C-alpha positions as CSV (number, residue, x, y, z in Angstrom):
1,M,91.9,63.6,86.7
2,A,88.7,61.8,87.8
3,A,85.4,63.1,86.5
4,R,83.0,64.4,89.0
5,S,79.3,64.6,88.3
6,F,77.8,68.4,88.8
7,V,73.8,69.0,88.6
8,A,73.4,72.4,87.4
9,P,70.4,74.5,86.8
10,R,70.1,75.1,83.0
11,T,66.5,74.3,83.1
12,A,65.5,75.3,86.6
13,P,65.4,72.0,88.2
14,D,64.3,71.2,91.6
15,T,67.7,70.7,93.4
16,A,71.3,70.9,92.1
17,S,74.1,68.8,93.7
18,L,77.7,68.4,93.7
19,S,79.3,64.8,94.0
20,G,83.1,63.4,94.3
21,T,86.3,63.7,96.0
22,A,89.1,63.8,93.0
23,R,91.6,66.7,93.3
24,L,90.7,70.1,92.3
25,V,92.6,71.9,89.8
26,G,91.5,74.9,87.5
27,T,90.8,78.6,87.2
28,V,87.3,80.0,87.7
29,A,86.1,83.2,86.3
30,I,84.1,85.6,88.6
31,P,81.7,88.2,88.1
32,G,82.5,92.0,89.0
33,S,81.6,92.9,92.8
34,K,78.3,93.5,93.5
35,S,78.8,96.0,96.2
36,L,81.0,98.1,94.2
37,S,78.9,98.1,91.2
38,N,75.7,99.3,93.2
39,R,77.8,101.9,94.7
40,A,79.2,103.3,91.4
41,L,75.7,103.0,89.6
42,V,74.4,105.4,92.3
43,C,77.4,107.9,92.3
44,A,77.3,107.9,88.7
45,A,73.6,108.8,88.5
46,L,74.1,111.6,90.7
47,S,77.1,113.0,88.8
48,T,77.1,115.8,86.5
49,G,78.4,114.4,83.0
50,E,78.7,111.1,81.5
51,S,80.1,108.1,83.4
52,M,81.3,104.6,81.8
53,L,81.1,101.7,84.3
54,R,83.1,98.7,83.0
55,G,82.7,95.0,84.5
56,L,79.6,95.6,86.5
57,A,78.3,92.7,88.4
58,S,75.9,90.2,86.5
59,G,73.4,89.2,89.2
60,D,69.9,90.2,89.6
61,D,70.5,92.7,92.4
62,T,72.5,95.0,89.8
63,A,70.0,94.5,87.2
64,R,67.4,95.8,89.7
65,M,69.6,99.0,90.8
66,V,69.8,99.6,86.8
67,A,66.0,99.3,86.2
68,G,65.4,101.4,89.2
69,L,67.7,104.3,88.3
70,R,66.1,104.1,84.9
71,A,62.7,104.6,86.4
72,L,63.7,107.6,88.4
73,G,65.1,109.1,84.8
74,A,68.4,108.1,84.5
75,E,69.8,107.2,80.9
76,I,71.6,104.2,80.9
77,E,73.1,102.6,77.7
78,Q,74.6,99.1,77.9
79,L,77.5,98.7,75.5
80,A,77.2,96.6,72.3
81,G,78.4,93.0,73.0
82,D,78.9,93.5,76.8
83,T,76.1,93.8,79.0
84,R,78.7,94.1,81.9
85,D,79.9,97.5,80.4
86,V,77.3,100.6,80.5
87,V,77.3,104.4,80.1
88,M,75.2,106.5,82.4
89,R,74.5,109.4,79.6
90,R,72.2,111.3,81.8
91,G,71.6,111.0,85.7
92,V,68.4,110.6,87.7
93,A,65.7,113.2,87.0
94,L,65.6,115.0,90.7
95,A,63.1,118.0,89.7
96,D,60.9,115.7,88.1
97,A,57.3,115.9,89.8
98,S,55.7,112.8,88.2
99,E,55.1,109.8,90.3
100,C,57.0,106.7,89.7
101,S,57.5,103.0,90.9
102,V,60.6,100.9,91.6
103,H,60.4,97.2,92.3
104,T,63.6,96.0,93.7
105,G,62.9,92.3,93.9
106,L,64.8,90.6,96.7
107,A,67.8,93.1,96.6
108,G,68.1,95.0,99.7
109,T,71.1,97.1,99.1
110,T,69.3,98.4,96.0
111,S,66.2,98.9,97.9
112,R,68.0,100.9,100.8
113,F,70.0,103.1,98.4
114,L,67.3,103.8,96.3
115,T,65.0,104.8,99.0
116,A,67.7,107.7,100.2
117,L,68.1,108.7,96.3
118,A,64.0,109.1,96.0
119,A,64.3,111.3,98.8
120,L,65.9,114.2,96.4
121,R,63.1,113.7,93.9
122,V,60.2,116.0,93.8
123,G,57.7,113.5,92.7
124,R,56.6,110.6,94.4
125,T,58.4,107.4,94.1
126,T,57.0,104.1,95.4
127,I,59.4,101.4,96.2
128,D,58.4,97.9,96.8
129,G,60.0,94.2,96.7
130,A,59.2,90.6,96.8
131,A,57.7,88.8,99.8
132,G,61.1,88.2,101.4
133,L,62.3,91.5,101.1
134,R,59.3,93.0,102.6
135,R,60.3,91.5,105.9
136,R,63.8,93.3,106.0
137,P,64.2,96.1,108.2
138,M,64.4,99.6,106.7
139,G,63.7,101.3,109.6
140,D,66.8,103.7,109.8
141,V,66.8,104.9,106.5
142,I,63.6,105.9,106.9
143,R,64.3,107.9,110.0
144,L,67.4,109.3,108.7
145,I,65.7,110.9,105.6
146,R,62.8,111.9,107.4
147,T,65.0,113.9,109.9
148,L,66.3,115.8,106.8
149,G,62.8,116.8,105.8
150,A,61.9,113.9,103.4
151,N,58.1,112.8,103.1
152,V,58.0,108.7,103.9
153,E,54.7,107.0,103.7
154,E,54.8,103.5,105.2
155,L,52.2,101.5,103.0
156,G,52.7,98.4,104.6
157,E,54.1,97.2,108.0
158,P,55.9,99.9,109.9
159,N,59.8,100.2,108.9
160,C,59.3,97.8,105.9
161,L,58.6,98.0,102.3
162,P,56.4,99.1,100.6
163,L,57.3,103.0,100.8
164,A,56.0,106.0,99.1
165,V,59.2,108.6,99.3
166,S,59.4,112.4,98.0
167,R,61.4,115.4,98.7
168,G,59.0,117.2,100.8
169,A,60.9,119.9,102.9
170,L,64.3,118.4,102.3
171,Q,66.7,121.0,101.0
172,L,69.4,120.2,98.1
173,E,72.6,122.0,98.2
174,H,72.0,123.2,102.0
175,D,74.7,125.1,103.8
176,S,75.7,121.7,105.7
177,S,77.3,123.8,108.6
178,T,73.8,124.8,109.6
179,R,72.5,121.2,109.6
180,Q,72.4,119.0,112.6
181,A,74.2,116.0,112.3
182,L,72.5,112.9,111.7
183,V,72.7,110.0,114.2
184,A,73.2,106.5,113.0
185,Q,71.8,103.3,114.3
186,G,74.3,100.6,114.0
187,G,73.1,97.4,115.0
188,V,71.1,96.2,111.8
189,S,73.3,97.1,108.7
190,S,75.6,99.9,107.4
191,Q,73.8,100.2,104.2
192,F,71.7,102.6,105.7
193,V,74.6,105.0,106.4
194,S,76.3,104.3,102.9
195,A,72.7,105.2,101.5
196,M,73.1,108.7,103.3
197,M,76.8,109.1,102.3
198,M,76.0,108.5,98.7
199,V,73.2,111.2,98.6
200,A,75.0,113.7,100.6
201,P,76.8,115.7,97.9
202,R,73.4,116.6,96.3
203,L,72.7,117.9,100.0
204,G,75.3,120.3,100.2
205,G,77.4,118.0,102.6
206,L,76.2,116.2,105.5
207,V,77.8,114.5,108.9
208,V,76.5,111.4,110.2
209,S,77.6,110.2,113.9
210,L,78.3,106.5,114.3
211,P,77.9,104.4,117.2
212,R,80.2,102.3,119.0
213,D,78.4,99.1,117.8
214,M,78.3,100.0,114.0
215,V,78.1,96.4,111.9
216,S,80.2,96.0,108.6
217,R,81.8,99.3,109.4
218,E,84.3,98.2,106.4
219,Y,81.6,98.9,104.1
220,L,81.6,102.9,104.9
221,H,85.1,102.9,103.6
222,M,84.2,101.0,100.6
223,T,81.4,103.2,100.0
224,A,83.8,106.1,100.6
225,E,86.4,105.0,98.1
226,V,83.5,104.7,95.4
227,M,82.4,108.2,96.2
228,R,85.9,109.6,96.0
229,A,86.4,108.0,92.7
230,F,83.7,110.4,91.4
231,G,85.1,113.5,93.0
232,A,83.4,113.6,96.1
233,H,85.1,114.8,99.6
234,V,84.6,112.1,102.2
235,E,86.1,111.5,105.7
236,V,85.5,108.3,107.8
237,S,86.6,107.7,111.3
238,D,85.4,105.7,114.2
239,E,83.2,108.3,115.7
240,Q,81.5,109.9,112.3
241,V,81.3,110.3,108.5
242,K,81.9,113.6,107.1
243,V,80.9,114.3,103.4
244,G,82.0,117.7,102.2
245,A,80.1,120.0,99.9
246,V,81.5,119.0,96.5
247,S,79.6,117.7,93.8
248,Y,80.0,114.3,91.8
249,E,81.9,114.4,88.3
250,G,81.3,111.6,85.5
251,R,84.1,109.4,85.4
252,R,85.3,106.0,83.7
253,Y,84.9,103.4,86.8
254,N,86.3,99.9,86.2
255,V,84.6,97.4,88.9
256,S,87.0,95.2,90.3
257,A,86.1,91.4,90.6
258,D,84.1,89.9,93.4
259,W,85.7,88.5,96.6
260,S,82.6,87.2,97.9
261,S,82.1,85.0,94.9
262,A,85.9,83.8,95.0
263,S,85.2,82.2,98.6
264,Y,83.1,79.4,96.8
265,P,85.7,78.2,94.4
266,F,88.4,78.5,97.4
267,A,86.0,76.9,99.7
268,A,85.9,74.1,97.2
269,V,89.5,73.6,97.3
270,A,89.7,73.9,101.0
271,I,87.4,70.9,101.5
272,V,88.5,68.5,98.9
273,G,92.0,69.7,98.4
274,G,94.0,70.8,95.2
275,E,94.5,74.2,93.7
276,V,92.2,76.9,92.1
277,R,93.0,80.3,90.5
278,V,90.5,82.9,90.5
279,A,91.0,85.4,87.7
280,G,91.2,89.3,88.1
281,L,91.1,89.3,92.2
282,R,93.1,92.3,93.5
283,S,94.5,92.4,96.8
284,D,94.8,96.1,96.9
285,T,90.9,96.4,97.5
286,A,88.3,97.9,99.7
287,Q,86.3,94.7,99.7
288,P,86.3,93.5,103.5
289,E,86.2,89.7,102.0
290,A,89.6,90.0,100.7
291,Q,90.7,89.1,104.4
292,F,88.8,85.5,104.3
293,V,92.2,84.1,102.3
294,H,93.8,84.6,105.8
295,V,90.9,82.3,107.4
296,L,92.0,79.8,105.0
297,Q,95.4,80.0,105.6
298,S,94.8,79.6,109.5
299,M,93.0,76.4,108.8
300,G,95.5,75.0,106.5
301,C,95.5,76.4,103.1
302,A,98.3,78.3,101.1
303,V,97.5,81.4,99.3
304,R,99.5,83.5,96.9
305,S,98.6,86.3,94.5
306,D,100.3,87.7,91.3
307,A,99.4,89.6,88.2
308,D,96.6,87.4,87.1
309,G,94.8,86.8,90.2
310,V,94.8,84.8,93.3
311,V,95.8,81.2,94.0
312,V,94.5,78.7,96.8
313,S,95.6,75.5,97.5
314,R,95.4,72.7,100.0
315,D,97.4,69.4,100.4
316,R,95.2,66.8,101.2
317,T,97.9,65.1,103.1
318,Q,97.6,68.0,105.5
319,S,94.5,68.7,107.9
320,L,92.1,71.1,107.4
321,R,92.0,72.6,111.1
322,G,89.1,74.4,112.9
323,A,89.3,78.1,113.7
324,D,87.9,80.6,116.0
325,V,87.1,83.8,113.8
326,D,85.2,87.2,114.2
327,M,83.4,87.4,111.0
328,G,81.9,90.8,111.6
329,S,83.8,92.4,108.9
330,M,82.9,89.9,106.1
331,S,79.7,88.3,107.2
332,D,78.3,87.4,103.9
333,L,80.9,84.7,104.1
334,V,79.5,83.4,107.1
335,P,77.6,80.4,104.8
336,T,80.7,79.7,103.4
337,L,83.1,79.3,106.4
338,A,80.4,77.3,108.1
339,V,80.3,74.6,105.4
340,I,84.3,74.4,105.3
341,S,83.9,74.2,108.9
342,A,81.6,71.2,108.7
343,C,84.4,69.2,106.6
344,A,87.2,70.4,109.0
345,E,89.1,68.0,111.8
346,G,87.9,70.1,115.0
347,P,85.5,72.7,115.9
348,T,85.0,76.1,114.5
349,T,83.7,79.1,116.4
350,I,82.0,82.1,114.2
351,R,81.7,85.1,116.2
352,G,80.8,88.8,115.9
353,V,77.9,88.3,113.4
354,G,74.4,88.3,115.4
355,F,73.0,90.9,113.1
356,I,73.3,88.1,109.9
357,R,69.8,86.7,111.3
358,A,67.9,89.9,109.3
359,K,69.8,89.0,105.9
360,E,68.0,87.5,103.0
361,S,67.5,84.4,105.6
362,D,68.2,83.9,109.2
363,R,71.7,83.5,108.5
364,I,72.3,82.1,111.6
365,G,69.2,79.9,112.4
366,D,68.4,78.5,108.9
367,L,72.1,77.7,108.4
368,A,72.4,75.6,111.4
369,T,69.3,73.7,110.6
370,Q,70.7,72.8,107.3
371,L,74.1,71.9,108.6
372,R,72.5,69.7,111.1
373,A,70.3,68.0,108.2
374,V,73.6,66.7,106.8
375,G,74.9,65.5,110.4
376,T,76.9,68.4,111.7
377,E,76.7,69.4,115.3
378,V,75.7,72.8,115.5
379,Q,75.3,75.3,118.4
380,E,73.5,78.7,117.7
381,L,75.3,81.6,119.7
382,P,74.2,85.0,120.4
383,D,76.6,86.5,117.8
384,G,77.3,83.4,115.9
385,L,77.6,79.7,115.5
386,R,80.0,76.9,117.0
387,I,80.2,73.8,114.5
388,V,81.7,70.5,115.3
389,P,82.0,68.4,112.5
390,R,80.5,65.0,112.4
391,A,80.2,62.3,109.7
392,L,77.8,63.5,107.0
393,H,75.1,61.8,105.4
394,A,72.8,62.7,102.4
395,A,70.2,65.1,102.6
396,V,68.1,67.6,100.3
397,L,68.8,70.8,101.9
398,D,66.7,74.0,101.6
399,S,68.5,77.2,100.2
400,H,65.7,79.7,101.8
401,D,65.5,81.8,99.0
402,D,69.3,82.9,99.7
403,H,71.7,83.0,97.1
404,R,74.5,82.4,99.7
405,L,73.0,79.5,101.4
406,A,72.6,77.8,98.3
407,M,76.2,78.4,97.0
408,S,78.0,77.2,99.9
409,L,75.6,74.3,101.0
410,A,76.1,72.7,97.6
411,L,79.5,72.4,98.4
412,L,78.7,69.8,101.1
413,G,78.4,67.2,98.0
414,L,82.0,67.4,97.7
415,R,82.4,65.4,100.8
416,C,79.2,63.4,100.9
417,D,77.3,62.0,97.8
418,G,73.5,62.6,97.6
419,V,73.5,66.2,99.5
420,A,71.4,68.4,96.9
421,V,70.0,71.8,97.4
422,R,66.6,72.9,96.6
423,D,65.7,76.2,94.4
424,P,69.5,76.5,92.9
425,E,68.2,79.5,90.7
426,V,68.5,81.7,93.6
427,V,72.1,82.1,92.8
428,A,70.9,84.6,90.0
429,K,70.9,87.2,92.7
430,S,74.5,87.7,92.8
431,W,76.3,84.9,90.3
432,P,73.9,83.6,87.6
433,D,76.6,81.8,86.1
434,Y,77.8,80.3,89.3
435,W,77.1,76.5,88.4
436,A,78.5,76.7,85.0
437,A,81.5,78.5,86.3
438,M,82.2,76.0,89.3
439,A,81.9,73.2,87.0
440,G,83.8,74.2,83.9
441,G,86.3,75.9,85.9
442,L,87.0,73.0,88.0
443,G,86.6,70.3,85.3
444,L,83.1,69.3,86.6
445,E,80.4,67.3,84.6
446,I,77.3,69.4,84.3
447,R,74.3,67.3,84.2
448,D,70.8,68.3,84.8
449,E,69.0,66.0,87.1
450,P,65.7,67.3,88.7
451,H,65.1,65.7,92.2
452,R,62.5,63.1,92.8
């Protein structure tokens, strides 16, 4: 197999790039699911008894969750020799009246989950994040915990971090039958509802009414699945979420491999041709991103699964076709699909994702700008993108401090020499080993090459 050069951020160079067009063959190891990890950590921190969590995600977001829970009084021990396995010796100290502070970096999920959890504490908790996170909306979780009686001080811009949160008049172990159902606003994120779901067992149960336009609804089923693993009673319907007055109990929980991370080696093979196995993936998962392989099949890839993982392949003699896809249930993979689409034959329309303008970056506008920079024709739609492939040319692309843009845009170098991505270290948010894993697993050559 022909060698391919790969610039990787071992010493945090200004840019990173992939180059070459040889057929890809290999196996890529991916981290545990960030979404499952963060939910399991919250449930364990609210449980009675110890929990053992194996295979936690390795990224900054999960590290921020662990640090935040420790700041709130949880005792979390990392097992010797493997930082991805931990024991939750003791949960958060809800009766503690002392003040504490939590910094969540750029971790939106962590900030929203910990805001709801902080509403259970007697003491005042200050929650803040990096500049990019301060711009992301927090309004619905603020409104929901205030409705329950918690005290919330907005210390900066309205409906944004930083916040100071304490229990106030909120009652734990309340008779949920006498509490009015909360009404969620679903146009921005389902994370606010997931946050309320996970604290509900400590409230004595809760009902949350869901709007018809609830985005990322599938993640509520993921949250419910993790909660049930820790003993909670949860029902999720189209109209509402109902959490019963059953306490969490400590458990042993194994975090399954991350389907979002798997999308990048799968995309590489879709773009170049060849075959890649991603080890550890399970088809019987609540992760909505598992459906992405069906999108790849519609574009001309072959998919098979076995006990060792999932294999995606594409014969280079077969066309990579455009598609028309509603990505609302797996919106984090819009950048991945957009990059594949820029290398396809025929246009692709991505629908159902207008809300991703409020992610780590504007994942419609910023993504469109970067694709245009390499020559792709892109039309921004109210709820997505229309991508028409054109001849690609070299460019240095901006990751916009967004891990998913960085990991996706770097793949364009497989089709066009001279495509590089600025600030490649941002991948640490979800997959710190991305560059090495993609290079080593697919037989690529790694070298450091700061952009000049």
